[in-house]
N, C-alpha and C positions, 0 to 999 in steps of 0.2 A: 475664546480655545473652551471644552468640556472640562468641566471639574471631576476631576481623578476622588474616586471616591478610597476609600477606608484601603479598602484591601489592596484597590492598584497602588497607594502612594505606601504600604507597608509589601507588594512586590518589589518593585520601586528598590527598595531603598533594600531587599535582601539580594538584590541583586545588579553587580558593577558593569555596566554595558561596554565600559571598553577593556573588560577583564576576559579570558578565556579559564573557562574549567574542566577540571579532570571531567572526565566521562562518571566515575563516579561520584562529585562532587553536587553534579546535575542534576544527579537521576534524583539524591538528596535533597536537592532545595526543591525539585517539580514535586517530590510529594509532600512535604511542608507545605505546601501552599496549593494543594489541591485540597481544596476546602469545601469543592460544592457540596449539593445535597446528592449531585447524578455522579458516577465513576465517572473521571475524566478521561480521555483519552491523550496518551502520550502521544507524541508525533517526533521525526525528525525531520530536519529541513537541510540537503546537501546541493551549498553553493557547488557549481563544476564548473570548468575550463574549457565549453562546449557550447558549439552555437549548432541546434538542434535541428536547423534549417538546414546542414548538408546534411548528406543522408550518411555520410560515412562520420561523421558525430552525435549519431544517434545515441540513446544512450536507454537502453530497456531492457528489462530479467525479472522473475519472476525471483522470491525467496522462500524458503519454508521457518519460519520464526521455530527456533526451540523450543516455545513457553506457549505460543498462541496468538493470536490477537486480541483475547477476551471478548471479540466481535460474534455476533451467531450470524453469519451471514448465509444470506440466499441465494442459492446456485439452482440456474434454470438450464434445461439440459437439451439440446434437440435429439432425438434418436428416433428408433422405429423396434418394434418387435423385440426381440434377447436383449440387445443396447439399451432398449427402455427401460425393459427390467432390471437390469442390472445397475439403472442410474437409481432409481428406483430404492433397489435395497440397499445400493451407496450413503439412501441420505438425502437424496435430489429434492429439493421441494417443489419443485415444478419440470414436469417430463412432458415435451410434444413434437409433435411436425409442424403441418400445416395450420392445425390450430394455436397454436404456440405465436409461429408467424400472424398468424391475426391480429391476438391478443396485444402484440407491442407493436405491429402496423395503428392498431388503435388509440397508439398510448398507455398502456395496462404494464410496466415492467416495475413488476415487484420484486425481483433480485439484484444479486448485489455480482454476481459472477453468469457467464455466459459460456456453457460447455456444448459442443458438439463431435459427432462421428464424421467422417470424413465422406461418406456419401451424403451428408445434409450440409454441404456447405453448398451447391447451386441455390437451398434454397436461404440457408442463412445470408447469403452474399447479394441477396435482393434489400436485405433489413442494413445495410451497411451508411446510408445514409443516416441511420436511426442509431445505432447505436455506437456506429466509432466514433461519433463528438462527444460520446456518454463515455470511450475506452471500454467499453464493454464486446467489443466484437472480437468472436474466438479467430486467437492463430495458431497456428503446432510450432508454432519459436519458443509460445507463452504454455505448453500444452495443454491449450484449453478445445485444440483441434486434433481428436485423438479415440484411435478405439475403444483406449482402457476407459470409459468413460468412470468407470465403477473408481479407477486410484487419481482421476482429476476430483473427482467432486470430493473424496477423501481427502486430498491435498487441501483444496478449498475451503472445507472444512474444520481443519487442521492447523490453519496458521500462515496458508502460504499467504501471500502477499504479490500483488502486483507491479513494480515501479515505472515510472516514465518520464523523463527530464524534458520538462513545460519550454516556453520560449528563450526564456531568460538563464534556460541550464540550470535549473532546480529541480530537484527532486525529491518528493516529499512520500512519507508514508506513516502510518500507520502502526506502532510497534508495540504497544500494551494498552493497560490500563492503571491509574496511579492504584490501585489495591492489588498489583503484583505487588512480590517483592524488588527492592532495589537490586538485587542478584541476578534475578529471570527478568527486569524492562534492561540491565546491560548485554544480558546475554542476546536477546533479541537484540538490538540498536546496533552489537555489534556484529551480529549477524547479517542486518539488513546493509550497516555500512562496507562490509567485504563483499556485497553482492552486486551493488557498486560498485567498489574501485575494480573487481572481475572483470566485470562490462565495460571496460575504461574503451572505448570503440579506437578505430586504430587512426581516426582524421585528428583526435584528442594533440594539442601543442602546449607546450608549456606546462602548468601547475595544473594538476586535473583536478583536485579536490583541493577545491578555495576557501571555505568557511561552511562550517557545521552547527545546526543550531535544533535546538531540544526545548520543548515546551509542551503544554499542556494544553486541554481547552478551555480552560478560562484563565491560564497562571500566565507567569511573563516568560520568555523568550532568555535562553540559556545558552548561551556560545560556549563549544566544546574546544578543547584544544586534538586535533586532528592528528598527532600523533600519538595518539593513547586508543585509536581505533580499530587497534588492527585485534583479530578474533583469536 
């Protein structure tokens, strides 16, 4: 068994693994123990009572965090002519059509989000095997296939987070940085949890939100009292 570092020992002492903490307590603990030289990301994980292998139990959506993510999101946009100009004016990092598709097929993907105008989806659809597994495929339900490319770019840059249930029924997402104030982190976490709760699929039976935990990049995991997550 690997030997625990002094920091890991301190983290274990600070958190009772058998206890669920209030959201405010959990945020306070994580901020106190985020002592890395870089600004650690705060992430929430929600264990849901769903089986995403069934189409009527898939959980997926987007949420605009009220205080942003603290992350510089690079956005690529598939658009032409006036729509391409609108995307650039809104702050898109990469804008293109066939040239962007060739770049992606060559394995060059220096971006975090892909947006496309509807008329570009015939081209983008051919990239499904590359973009799909990375969670980057534009989707009209998520607002990433839209004629309003300017609005989509601004949302992506302004704190919009996509979420999707993984095989085990877990949804997770970055909800801010350790440098955020406790109030801002709590607001973001409640907004994220509220969006996931509202995305409850019709096929979900029994307890929907089973467990919620919060962690930072290098910090301990802290279980949160689910009943205190309402926005």
